[in-house]
C-alpha positions in Angstrom: 10.9 -17.8 -15.5 12.5 -15.3 -13.2 10.0 -12.7 -11.8 12.6 -10.1 -10.8 11.9 -6.9 -12.6 12.7 -7.4 -16.3 14.6 -4.4 -17.7 15.3 -5.9 -21.2 15.0 -3.3 -23.9 12.5 -3.8 -26.8 13.9 -1.1 -29.1 11.2 -1.2 -31.8 8.4 -0.8 -29.3 10.4 1.7 -27.2 10.6 4.1 -30.2 6.8 4.1 -30.5 6.4 4.6 -26.8 8.9 7.5 -26.8 6.9 9.2 -29.6 3.6 8.8 -27.7 5.1 10.3 -24.6 6.6 13.2 -26.6 3.2 14.0 -28.2 1.4 13.8 -24.9 4.1 15.8 -23.1 4.6 13.0 -20.6 7.7 13.4 -18.3 8.3 10.4 -16.0 9.6 10.9 -12.5 12.4 8.8 -11.0 12.2 7.0 -7.6 14.9 9.4 -6.5 12.6 12.4 -7.1 9.8 10.6 -5.3 12.0 10.2 -2.3 13.4 13.8 -2.5 11.1 16.2 -4.4 13.8 19.0 -4.1 15.3 17.2 -7.2 12.1 17.8 -9.3 12.6 20.5 -12.0 11.3 24.0 -11.2 9.1 24.1 -14.4 7.3 21.0 -13.1 6.7 22.7 -9.8 5.3 25.7 -11.5 2.7 23.6 -13.3 1.8 21.8 -10.1 0.9 25.2 -8.6 -2.2 25.3 -10.9 -3.1 21.6 -10.8 -5.4 19.8 -8.4 -4.2 16.8 -6.4 -6.5 14.3 -8.2 -6.5 16.0 -11.6 -6.1 13.6 -14.6 -2.9 15.4 -15.8 0.5 13.7 -16.4 2.2 16.4 -14.3 0.6 14.7 -11.3 3.1 11.8 -11.7 5.3 14.1 -9.8 2.9 14.0 -6.8 3.7 10.3 -6.3 5.5 11.1 -3.0 4.8 11.0 0.7 5.9 14.7 0.9 3.0 16.4 -0.8 1.6 19.5 0.9 -1.7 18.4 2.5 -4.0 20.5 0.3 -6.3 19.6 -2.5 -5.0 21.9 -5.2 -1.9 23.7 -6.1 0.3 22.2 -3.4 4.0 21.5 -3.7 6.1 19.7 -1.2 7.1 19.8 2.5 10.4 18.7 4.2 8.9 15.6 5.9 6.4 13.0 4.8 2.7 13.3 5.9 2.3 11.4 9.2 0.6 11.5 12.6 1.5 10.1 16.0 -1.2 8.0 17.7 -0.9 9.0 21.4 -1.6 6.8 24.5 -5.0 8.6 24.9 -6.1 6.8 21.7 -4.0 3.6 21.7 -4.1 2.8 25.3 -0.4 1.7 25.2 2.8 3.6 26.2 4.7 3.0 23.0 4.9 5.8 20.4 3.1 4.9 17.2 4.1 6.9 14.1 1.8 6.4 11.1 2.6 7.6 7.6 -0.6 9.1 6.0 -1.5 8.2 2.4 -4.4 10.6 1.9 -2.4 13.2 0.0 -1.2 11.1 -2.8 -3.2 11.4 -6.0 -6.2 9.0 -5.7 -5.9 9.4 -1.9 -3.7 6.3 -1.4 -0.1 5.3 -1.7 -1.1 2.5 -4.1 -0.6 5.0 -6.9 3.1 4.6 -6.2 3.1 0.8 -6.1 1.2 0.6 -9.4 3.6 3.2 -11.0 6.6 1.0 -10.2 4.9 -1.9 -12.0 4.0 -0.1 -15.2 7.0 2.3 -15.5 9.6 -0.5 -16.1 7.5 -1.9 -19.0 7.1 1.5 -20.6 10.7 2.7 -20.4 12.0 -0.6 -21.7 9.5 -0.7 -24.6 7.9 -3.9 -23.3 4.5 -2.2 -23.1 3.2 -0.4 -26.2 0.4 2.0 -25.4 -0.8 1.8 -29.0 -1.5 -1.9 -28.7 -1.5 -3.2 -25.2 -4.1 -2.9 -22.4 -2.9 -2.7 -18.8 -4.9 -5.1 -16.5 -5.0 -4.1 -12.8 -6.4 -7.0 -10.6 -6.9 -5.8 -7.1 -9.0 -5.9 -3.9 -9.1 -2.1 -3.7 -6.8 0.9 -4.2 -4.2 -0.7 -6.4 -6.5 -1.0 -9.4 -7.4 2.7 -8.8 -3.8 3.6 -8.8 -3.1 1.5 -11.9 -6.0 3.0 -13.8 -4.9 6.5 -12.8 -1.3 6.0 -13.8 -2.3 4.3 -17.1 -4.4 7.3 -18.0 -1.6 9.7 -17.1 0.9 7.7 -19.0 -1.3 7.4 -22.1 -2.2 3.7 -21.7 -5.5 1.8 -21.8 -6.6 0.2 -18.6 -8.8 -2.6 -17.3 -9.6 -2.6 -13.5 -10.7 -5.8 -11.8 -12.0 -5.8 -8.2 -14.6 -7.7 -6.1 -18.2 -6.6 -6.4 -18.6 -6.0 -2.7 -15.9 -3.3 -2.5 -17.0 0.3 -1.5 -19.3 2.3 -3.7 -16.7 5.1 -3.8 -14.2 2.9 -5.5 -16.5 1.8 -8.3 -17.8 5.3 -9.0 -14.3 6.7 -9.3 -13.1 3.9 -11.5 -16.0 4.3 -13.9 -14.7 7.8 -14.7 -11.0 6.9 -15.0 -10.5 3.3 -16.1 -11.1 2.2 -19.7 -13.0 -0.8 -18.4 -14.2 -2.0 -15.0 -14.8 -5.7 -14.2 -16.4 -6.8 -10.9 -15.7 -10.3 -9.7 -17.8 -12.3 -7.2 -17.2 -11.9 -3.5 -15.5 -9.5 -1.1 -12.1 -8.5 0.1 -10.9 -12.1 0.6 -12.0 -13.4 -2.8 -8.6 -13.1 -4.5 -8.7 -16.3 -6.5 -11.8 -15.0 -8.3 -9.7 -12.0 -9.4 -6.9 -14.3 -10.7 -9.5 -16.4 -12.6 -10.7 -13.3 -14.4 -7.1 -12.4 -15.4 -6.7 -15.9 -16.9 -10.0 -15.4 -18.8 -8.7 -12.2 -20.3 -5.4 -13.9 -21.3 -7.4 -16.6 -23.1 -9.7 -14.2 -24.9 -7.5 -11.1 -25.7 -4.0 -11.2 -27.1 -3.1 -7.6 -26.2 -3.5 -7.6 -22.4 -0.6 -7.2 -19.9 -1.4 -8.4 -16.4 0.0 -6.2 -13.6 -0.8 -8.5 -10.6 0.0 -6.5 -7.5 0.6 -9.7 -5.5 3.2 -10.9 -7.9 4.8 -7.7 -9.3 8.1 -7.1 -7.6 8.0 -3.4 -8.6 5.4 -3.1 -5.9 7.8 -4.3 -3.3 10.7 -2.2 -4.7 8.7 1.0 -4.6 7.9 0.6 -1.0 11.4 -0.5 -0.1 12.8 2.6 -1.8 10.2 5.3 -1.2 8.1 4.2 1.8 11.1 2.8 3.6 13.0 6.1 3.3 9.9 8.1 4.3 9.6 6.0 7.5 13.2 6.5 8.2 13.0 10.3 7.8 10.0 10.4 10.2 11.9 8.2 12.7 15.0 10.4 12.6 12.8 13.5 13.1 10.9 12.1 16.0 13.1 9.7 17.9 14.8 10.8 21.1 18.2 9.7 22.4 16.8 7.2 24.9 14.3 5.6 22.5 14.6 2.7 20.1 12.7 1.4 17.0 10.9 -1.7 18.2 9.2 -2.6 15.0 7.1 -2.0 11.9 3.5 -3.3 12.0 1.6 -3.6 8.7 -1.3 -5.6 7.4 -0.7 -7.7 4.3 -2.7 -6.9 1.3 -0.5 -7.3 -1.7 2.5 -7.4 0.7 4.0 -4.5 -1.2 4.1 -2.2 1.8 6.1 -4.9 3.7 9.0 -4.0 1.5 9.4 -0.8 3.6 10.1 -3.0 6.6 13.0 -4.6 4.7 14.5 -1.1 4.5 13.8 -0.3 8.1 15.3 -3.5 9.4 18.5 -2.8 7.5 18.7 0.6 9.2 17.6 -0.7 12.6 18.6 -4.4 13.0 16.8 -4.9 16.3 13.4 -3.9 14.8 10.8 -6.6 14.1 8.3 -6.9 11.3 4.8 -7.9 12.4 2.3 -8.7 9.6 -1.4 -8.3 10.3 -4.3 -10.1 8.7 -8.0 -10.6 9.4 -8.9 -13.0 12.1 -11.8 -14.1 10.0 -9.3 -15.3 7.3 -6.1 -16.4 9.3 -4.0 -17.7 6.4 -0.7 -16.7 7.8 -1.6 -17.7 11.4 -2.9 -21.2 10.7 -3.5 -21.7 6.9 -7.1 -20.6 7.4 -9.6 -19.1 5.0 -12.8 -17.1 5.2 -14.5 -13.7 4.5 -13.8 -10.5 6.2 -14.6 -6.7 6.1 -11.1 -5.0 6.4 -11.1 -3.4 3.0 -7.6 -2.9 1.7 -6.1 -6.3 2.5 -6.4 -9.5 0.6 -5.9 -13.1 1.7 -6.4 -16.9 1.3 -2.9 -16.9 -0.2 0.6 -15.6 0.5 1.7 -12.9 -2.1 4.7 -13.8 -4.2 6.4 -10.5 -3.2 6.2 -11.2 0.6 9.7 -11.7 2.0 8.5 -14.2 4.5 12.0 -15.0 5.9 12.3 -11.4 7.1 8.9 -11.5 8.9 9.0 -11.9 12.7 5.4 -12.1 13.8 1.8 -12.6 12.6 -1.1 -10.8 14.2 -4.7 -11.7 13.3 -7.1 -8.8 13.8 -10.8 -9.1 14.3 -12.5 -7.2 11.6 -15.2 -6.0 14.1 -12.4 -4.2 16.1 -11.1 -2.6 12.9 -14.5 -1.3 12.0 -15.2 -0.2 15.6 -12.0 1.8 15.8 -12.5 3.2 12.3 -16.0 4.5 13.3 -14.7 5.8 16.6 -11.9 7.8 14.9 -14.2 9.2 12.2 -17.6 10.0 13.8 -18.1 13.5 15.4 -19.2 11.9 18.6 -16.0 9.8 18.6 -14.0 13.1 18.3 -15.9 14.5 21.2 -15.0 11.4 23.2 -11.3 11.9 22.5 -11.5 15.6 23.5 -12.6 14.4 26.9 -9.7 12.0 26.9 -7.4 14.9 26.5 -6.4 14.4 22.8 -5.2 17.7 21.3 -7.6 19.4 18.8 -4.9 19.5 16.1 -4.7 15.7 16.1 -8.5 15.2 16.3 -8.8 17.2 13.1 -6.5 14.7 11.4 -8.2 11.5 12.6 -10.1 11.2 9.3 -6.7 10.3 7.8 -7.5 6.8 9.1 -9.3 4.4 6.8 -10.4 0.8 7.6 -7.1 -0.8 6.9 -5.4 2.0 8.7 -7.4 1.2 11.8 -6.3 -2.4 11.4 -2.7 -1.3 11.2 -3.1 0.7 14.4 -4.6 -2.3 16.1 -1.6 -4.3 15.0 0.7 -1.8 16.7 -1.4 -1.9 19.9 -1.4 -5.8 20.1 2.4 -5.8 19.3 3.1 -3.3 22.1 1.0 -5.3 24.6 2.7 -8.6 23.6 6.2 -7.3 24.0 5.3 -5.1 27.0 6.7 -2.0 25.2 7.2 1.3 27.1 7.4 5.0 26.3 11.0 4.3 25.1 9.8 2.2 22.2 8.8 3.5 18.8 6.5 1.6 16.3 5.9 2.6 12.7 2.9 1.9 10.5 1.0 3.2 7.5 -2.4 4.7 6.9 -2.9 3.4 3.3 -5.9 5.7 2.6 -8.4 7.8 4.6 -12.0 7.8 5.6 -12.8 9.6 2.3 -12.9 6.2 0.6 -15.4 4.7 3.2 -18.0 7.4 3.8 -20.6 4.9 2.5 -19.5 2.4 5.1 -20.1 5.0 7.9 -23.6 5.6 6.5 -24.3 1.9 6.4 -23.2 1.4 10.0 -25.5 4.3 11.1 -28.4 2.7 9.2 -27.7 -0.7 10.7 -26.9 0.3 14.3 -28.3 3.8 14.7 -26.6 7.1 14.9 -23.3 7.1 16.8 -23.8 8.1 20.5 -21.3 8.8 23.3 -22.1 5.4 24.9 -21.2 3.8 21.6 -17.9 5.6 21.6 -17.2 4.4 25.2 -18.1 0.8 24.3 -15.9 0.8 21.2 -12.9 2.3 23.0 -13.1 0.0 25.9 -13.9 -3.1 23.8 -11.8 -2.6 20.7 -8.8 -0.6 22.0 -8.3 -1.1 25.7 -9.8 -4.5 25.6 -7.5 -5.8 22.9 -5.6 -8.9 24.0 -2.5 -10.7 22.8 -4.4 -13.7 21.5 -4.2 -14.8 17.8 -0.5 -13.7 17.6 2.4 -15.9 16.6 6.1 -15.2 16.9 7.6 -16.9 13.9 10.2 -19.6 14.4 12.3 -20.7 11.4 9.9 -23.6 10.7 6.8 -21.3 11.0 8.3 -18.9 8.5 9.0 -21.9 6.2 5.4 -23.1 6.6 4.1 -19.7 5.4 6.6 -19.5 2.6 5.5 -23.0 1.4 1.9 -21.7 1.0 3.1 -19.7 -2.0 3.5 -22.9 -3.9 -0.2 -23.6 -4.3 -1.1 -20.1 -5.7 2.0 -19.2 -7.6 3.4 -22.5 -9.0 0.2 -24.5 -9.4 -2.2 -21.7 -10.4 -0.1 -18.9 -11.8 2.7 -20.9 -13.5 5.6 -19.2 -11.7 9.0 -20.9 -11.4 9.6 -23.3 -8.5 13.3 -22.6 -8.7 12.7 -18.9 -8.0 10.4 -19.9 -5.2 13.2 -21.8 -3.7 15.6 -18.9 -4.3 13.4 -16.6 -2.3 14.0 -18.9 0.7 17.3 -20.7 0.3 19.1 -17.8 -1.3 16.9 -15.2 0.3 19.6 -12.6 1.2 20.9 -12.6 -2.4 17.4 -12.7 -4.0 16.0 -9.8 -2.2 19.3 -7.8 -2.3 19.3 -8.1 -6.1 15.7 -6.7 -6.1 16.6 -3.9 -3.8 19.5 -2.8 -6.0 17.2 -2.4 -9.1 15.9 1.1 -8.1 19.0 2.8 -9.4 18.8 0.8 -12.7 15.2 1.7 -13.2 16.0 5.4 -12.5 18.7 5.4 -15.2 16.2 3.9 -17.7 13.7 6.6 -16.8 16.3 9.3 -17.3 17.2 7.9 -20.7 13.6 7.7 -21.7 13.0 11.3 -20.8 16.0 12.4 -22.8 14.7 10.6 -25.8 11.4 12.4 -25.6 13.2 15.7 -25.4 11.2 16.7 -22.3 14.0 16.2 -19.8 
């Protein structure tokens, strides 16, 4: 079974899906419009002017873009994606760190885009019938929120699955949006338990369609197309004549965001891709396992959609450093500390754009810069998947456990978890190391999830062709979306 995106048309079901969209006034955006909102119809923009960023309204499908205006209601678009630059006063390294900010997507995370690109192909081909099917969104965090949100906007039933120890904010929000919420045992790193629940649903319900973020190549494709271009636009806007793109540093959750690095490495062949993970669960580093506290990344396995052969480095990040930096960037006392460090007020106001996994991504950049001895002539790119808005309960928990955050705490966190970061637990990947990591896919995807070993081999031995075929599917999906909208009469 080939797991490239299936665009086979089921005409009988497609007719029903078109009628549902017509009745619900659902117009579906293309990837091209997500990359370039100037191509979005003016009548859509007029409605967006009276719609909140998180409103449960199909018009908000057109806010699946990095270029939303950074306001909570009525916003349209801006020329550049939302991003911030992490200066040396915060990072402690000379290299420039550019970070796309996911807060101003609906649901406050870019995962709404990744989940859209998994559901949309099934809808516009008629493979998913909203009258009959239920969309199942297994996730360790934001992906199931994005899936539930998109399902509701697109007139589909949804089931969200996530570990019971995820943040309180996630569960509260899902209870209002998803049709059903299932919590599984464990925390961020308990991915197998999520998979087990999907198999239970398959055995007990004949109408479920599983949208597994770790295996759905639409996730990779959306980031290659949309996030990759957004990164490139920021780079072109920021980079100076004497500077070069040194790399993209991203933690691996579903590995979808890593697709953006495929795009950047095509544009900047000397750039490297460094993939971060929790030191407490060093699967990529040394086949390890364990529990960790970096919400937003998953582990103990290698996602099917990770183009391992295109990965240059693995960086394991101590979850204590991620939480320390997250707290430093989001506590008022931490802001006061950075004022004294000379950080500009405009940036201090934007530091809450950094969530826990965003802090881990920044740490990946810092360790990468130290390892390769980067200078002010080097540019790194990363992503802030979500913001502190999703983790306010975690800040309260830390205050309850450790006491209110004081200036001495800020000093300790900065010197220990930023300036004190070392180049340990990092691995430049040789050909054989890449192959070792790729082989780990076998145990999850072939033995447990019944994927095709021939396709696993194609990802490695025919990698250029395999991933190129996937990257060419964006235009094909857009054409099907355009045809679907014409059939509804809403185009």
